[in-house]
C-alpha positions as CSV (number, residue, x, y, z in Angstrom):
1,X,124.1,75.1,92.8
2,X,126.0,78.4,92.2
3,X,125.3,81.4,94.4
4,X,126.4,83.6,97.2
5,X,125.5,84.4,100.8
6,X,125.3,87.7,102.6
7,X,125.4,88.7,106.3
8,X,123.3,91.6,107.4
9,X,124.4,93.7,110.4
10,X,122.9,96.5,112.5
11,X,124.9,99.3,114.2
12,X,123.0,101.0,117.0
13,X,125.8,103.4,117.8
14,X,127.6,104.7,114.7
15,X,130.3,106.4,116.7
16,X,131.2,103.2,118.6
17,X,130.7,101.1,115.5
18,X,129.8,97.8,117.3
19,X,127.6,95.9,114.8
20,X,125.4,93.0,115.7
21,X,124.4,90.3,113.2
22,X,120.7,90.4,112.4
23,X,120.2,88.3,109.3
24,X,121.5,86.0,106.6
25,X,120.5,86.0,102.9
26,X,121.4,83.1,100.5
27,X,121.0,83.7,96.7
28,X,121.2,81.1,94.0
29,X,119.8,81.9,90.6
30,X,116.1,82.6,91.0
31,X,116.1,81.0,94.5
32,X,116.5,83.0,97.6
33,X,116.7,81.9,101.3
34,X,116.7,84.3,104.2
35,X,116.5,84.3,108.0
36,X,116.3,87.5,110.1
37,X,115.7,88.2,113.8
38,X,112.0,88.0,114.6
39,X,111.2,86.2,111.4
40,X,108.2,83.8,111.5
41,X,108.0,80.7,109.3
42,X,105.8,82.6,106.8
43,X,108.5,85.3,106.4
44,X,106.7,88.0,108.3
45,X,108.5,89.8,111.2
46,X,107.3,89.8,114.8
47,X,108.5,93.1,116.1
48,X,108.5,92.0,119.7
49,X,111.1,89.3,119.0
50,X,113.9,91.5,117.6
51,X,116.9,92.6,119.5
52,X,116.1,95.6,121.8
53,X,119.2,97.4,120.5
54,X,117.4,97.8,117.1
55,X,115.4,101.0,117.1
56,X,112.4,101.5,114.8
57,X,110.5,98.2,114.2
58,X,108.9,99.5,111.0
59,X,112.2,100.7,109.6
60,X,113.6,97.2,110.4
61,X,110.7,95.5,108.6
62,X,111.2,97.8,105.6
63,X,114.9,96.9,105.4
64,X,114.2,93.2,105.5
65,X,111.6,93.6,102.7
66,X,114.1,95.7,100.7
67,X,117.0,93.3,101.1
68,X,114.8,90.3,100.1
69,X,113.5,92.1,97.1
70,X,116.9,93.0,95.8
71,X,118.1,89.5,96.4
72,X,115.2,88.1,94.3
73,X,116.1,90.6,91.5
74,X,119.7,89.5,91.6
75,X,120.9,93.1,92.4
76,X,122.0,92.7,96.0
77,X,125.7,93.0,95.0
78,X,125.0,96.3,93.2
79,X,123.1,97.6,96.2
80,X,126.0,96.7,98.5
81,X,128.3,98.9,96.4
82,X,126.0,101.9,96.5
83,X,125.2,101.5,100.2
84,X,128.9,101.3,101.0
85,X,129.3,104.9,99.8
86,X,126.7,106.2,102.3
87,X,127.9,107.4,105.7
88,X,125.9,107.0,108.9
89,X,123.7,104.1,107.9
90,X,122.8,101.7,110.7
91,X,122.2,98.7,108.3
92,X,125.2,97.0,106.7
93,X,125.1,94.2,104.1
94,X,128.3,92.2,103.5
95,X,128.9,89.7,100.7
96,X,130.6,86.8,102.5
97,X,131.3,84.3,99.7
98,X,130.1,81.5,97.5
99,X,127.8,78.6,98.5
100,X,129.9,75.6,99.2
101,X,127.2,73.1,100.2
102,X,125.5,72.1,97.0
103,X,123.2,69.5,98.6
104,X,121.0,72.0,100.4
105,X,118.4,74.6,99.4
106,X,119.1,78.3,99.9
107,X,116.6,78.4,102.7
108,X,118.2,75.5,104.5
109,X,121.6,77.1,104.2
110,X,120.2,80.4,105.5
111,X,118.7,78.7,108.5
112,X,122.0,77.0,109.4
113,X,124.0,80.2,109.0
114,X,121.5,82.1,111.1
115,X,121.8,79.6,113.9
116,X,125.6,79.9,113.8
117,X,126.1,83.6,113.3
118,X,123.0,85.4,114.6
119,X,121.0,83.4,117.1
120,X,124.2,82.7,119.1
121,X,124.2,86.4,119.9
122,X,120.7,86.2,121.4
123,X,121.3,83.6,124.1
124,X,118.8,84.9,126.8
125,X,115.7,84.6,124.6
126,X,115.7,80.9,123.9
127,X,116.0,80.1,127.7
128,X,113.0,82.3,128.5
129,X,111.1,80.8,125.6
130,X,111.8,77.3,126.8
131,X,110.7,78.1,130.3
132,X,107.4,79.6,129.0
133,X,106.8,76.6,126.7
134,X,107.5,74.2,129.5
135,X,105.0,75.9,131.8
136,X,102.3,76.1,129.2
137,X,102.6,72.4,128.1
138,X,102.1,71.4,131.7
139,X,98.6,73.0,131.9
140,X,95.6,70.7,131.8
141,X,93.5,72.6,129.4
142,X,89.8,71.7,129.0
143,X,88.8,69.7,125.9
144,X,88.6,71.9,122.8
145,X,90.6,74.7,124.4
146,X,94.1,75.7,123.4
147,X,96.7,78.4,123.9
148,X,97.4,80.3,120.6
149,X,100.9,81.5,119.9
150,X,102.0,84.7,118.1
151,X,98.7,86.6,118.2
152,X,98.3,89.6,116.0
153,X,95.8,92.4,116.4
154,X,95.3,95.1,113.7
155,X,94.3,98.3,115.3
156,X,94.3,102.0,114.4
157,X,96.0,104.5,116.8
158,X,95.3,108.1,115.8
159,X,94.1,106.8,112.4
160,X,97.5,105.1,111.8
161,X,97.2,101.3,111.3
162,X,99.4,99.3,113.7
163,X,100.0,95.6,114.2
164,X,100.1,94.7,117.9
165,X,101.5,91.2,118.8
166,X,101.4,89.1,121.9
167,X,103.2,85.8,122.5
168,X,100.2,83.8,123.7
169,X,96.4,84.0,124.0
170,X,94.1,81.8,126.0
171,X,90.3,82.4,125.5
172,X,87.7,80.7,127.7
173,X,85.2,82.6,129.8
174,X,87.7,85.4,129.7
175,X,90.5,86.2,127.3
176,X,94.1,86.3,128.5
177,X,97.0,87.7,126.6
178,X,100.5,86.7,127.7
179,X,103.9,88.1,126.8
180,X,107.5,87.1,127.7
181,X,109.6,89.8,129.3
182,X,113.4,89.4,129.6
183,X,114.9,91.2,132.6
184,X,118.5,90.4,131.8
185,X,119.1,93.8,130.0
186,X,119.8,96.5,132.6
187,X,119.3,100.2,132.0
188,X,117.4,101.9,129.2
189,X,116.8,98.8,127.0
190,X,114.9,97.1,129.8
191,X,112.7,100.1,130.5
192,X,112.0,100.3,126.7
193,X,111.0,96.6,126.7
194,X,108.6,97.0,129.7
195,X,107.2,100.3,128.3
196,X,106.5,98.6,125.0
197,X,104.5,95.9,126.7
198,X,102.6,98.5,128.7
199,X,101.8,100.4,125.5
200,X,100.4,97.2,123.8
201,X,98.3,96.5,126.9
202,X,96.8,100.0,126.8
203,X,96.1,99.7,123.0
204,X,94.4,96.3,123.3
205,X,92.3,97.4,126.3
206,X,91.1,100.4,124.4
207,X,90.5,98.7,121.0
208,X,89.7,95.1,121.8
209,X,88.2,95.4,125.3
210,X,90.6,92.8,126.7
211,X,91.7,93.4,130.3
212,X,93.6,90.3,131.4
213,X,97.3,90.2,130.8
214,X,100.1,88.0,132.0
215,X,103.8,88.9,132.0
216,X,106.1,85.9,132.0
217,X,109.7,86.4,133.3
218,X,112.6,84.5,134.9
219,X,113.4,85.4,138.4
220,X,117.0,84.3,137.8
221,X,117.5,87.5,135.8
222,X,116.2,89.9,138.4
223,X,118.4,92.9,139.5
224,X,117.7,96.1,141.3
225,X,116.7,97.8,138.0
226,X,114.6,94.8,137.0
227,X,112.8,94.7,140.4
228,X,111.6,98.3,139.8
229,X,110.3,97.4,136.4
230,X,108.6,94.3,137.8
231,X,106.7,96.3,140.4
232,X,105.5,98.6,137.6
233,X,104.3,95.6,135.5
234,X,102.4,94.3,138.6
235,X,100.1,97.3,138.4
236,X,98.9,96.4,134.9
237,X,99.3,92.6,134.5
238,X,99.6,89.3,136.4
239,X,103.3,88.3,136.6
240,X,104.6,84.8,136.7
241,X,108.2,83.8,137.6
242,X,108.9,80.9,135.3
243,X,112.0,79.9,137.2
244,X,109.9,78.9,140.2
245,X,109.0,75.2,140.8
246,X,105.3,76.1,140.9
247,X,105.4,78.2,137.7
248,X,102.8,76.1,135.9
249,X,100.5,76.0,139.0
250,X,100.8,79.8,139.4
251,X,100.0,80.3,135.7
252,X,97.2,77.9,135.9
253,X,95.6,79.7,138.8
254,X,95.6,82.9,136.8
255,X,94.0,81.3,133.7
256,X,91.6,79.2,135.8
257,X,93.0,75.8,134.7
258,X,94.8,73.1,136.7
259,X,98.4,72.0,136.1
260,X,99.2,68.4,135.2
261,X,100.5,66.3,138.0
């Protein structure tokens, strides 16, 4: 299998020029494999799961679509040359070399490269994800009930279509929407993360009539700045510290289901 692989980077501050790796593309003939931050198994992008240093979720999604399209057309090398002449762009595509492992598919290689080059830069998220999954799996849900993951709502805000996503949904007598909130980013990015969740809560309350929300966080990440944001979240959502021993019991009490012994 002949082909090439490409590393995609994002620079949030052009002056400081400190890029972060955000995606990998592997191209071989008519086959293309790719893996980007926030990418679901079906290829769509969950905006709430991208690095908070990346501004403009819709711009990010548009770049991912553009890069994948050019790779399918076999013109990514040409695009790299033209983009390299532009000054001030936040997105950078680098051709890194040929494919050396001929026994794997382009998608398989892209997934492995993503794990090695991109996900290693995002260490906090998997830990919080694991804590959330552990607490949820220890809930004794009634027969026929389940917690749905990656829940999308299509709404219109000022006549502009928007996709609003929450990490989890539990619907019984009442509907609860739950979201993971990482408090390990001090300063402005943390405030942006919390404000993003508050915005989604407001939109869903107005358009879907849902009024029960849960913010899942790890108390191990708390700081003075995070404590202020947590108090703000408490006004609009139930909050659960996933680092506590009784995390599953606390979550179960909110949802109205018992925890497994």
